[in-house]
N, C-alpha and C positions, 0 to 999 in steps of 0.2 A: 176620206185620211187615215191615216196611221194614228196609231197610241202614239206611234211617241208625238206626230206634228200635233193630233191634239195636249199630251196631256204636258209641252213645251210654252203651248200658249197659254195652259192656266196656270205653270209659273211662269211667266211671265206675267201674266195679266193679273196676277195678285202683289208680286213685285211694287206693279205701276202704281198698282192701288193703294201700294204704303207709298212710296213718297207721294203720290199726289197729296193723298192726307198730311203729310207732313209740307205741303208743304205751301199748301190752305192752313197748315193753324202757325204758317211762324210769318207768308208775307214780307220776305222782309228781301229787297232784290241780292243784294251781297249772295246772303245766303241761299238760297233759288239755286243764284252759280255752281253752289257748293254741293246743293242734294241731287241738284241737275248730274254734274260727275258720280254722284257716287254713285249714281242709278246707272251711269253706263260700265260700270265700273262693275256690279252687280247683275247687270244681263247680260255681257260680250261674252261668256266663257261658254253658256250657254247653249247662246242662239249660235256662236262659231260653231262650236262642238256636232250641235243638231245636225247642224245646214251639212257638215264636211261628214255625220253619219246616214246624213239622204242619203246623198252624193258620191261614197264610195262606196255605199254597203256592205258593209264587216262581213264579214260570213265567223271570226268568229267574238266574246262579249267585251264590248268595248265599258273597259274599265276606265277611261275617260269619261265622256259621256255618263258615266253615272255617276262616276265624282262632281261633276260639273253641276246635275241632277241636285246631289247635299248639299253643294257651298249654295245653291239659287235658293234655294229649301231653306237655310239656315239663314242663311244673306238677309231671306225675306221676314221673317219670324225677328228678326232682330228687329229689322226699317220695322215693319208690324208693331211691334214693344215702345220702340224710340215715337213711330206717330200715336200711338197712345195717347204716353204719357205728354206728347205734348203739347194734344187737344183736351185733358185732362186740365193741365194750368192752366190754357188759356179758357177754358170760362168758366175755374173756376177767378183767374184773375175778372176777365167781367163778371161774376156777383161778386166781388167783393166790391168794384167800383162802385155796381147797378146800387150799394149797400149803403156808399159813402155818398 
């Protein structure tokens, strides 16, 4: 496997992990549909441009692919921060309900 494929898989896996944490912490069917749609919006550009780069094998620097990686990494970081915030809120609500 090339470095591009490995980096794409790792980037998408981190994005998926962030959204799995979000979905497990919300457990609302209506919100889960929204989270899945947001995951697809975050994952699609990188997958499309990585597949395009492998198929066409451009000789020059593929700026679009680099921008897709940066977008996915930023999107993953924001999703991970949101996941941690939701996880902490859920844990805090469980602790408060146990005290009552």
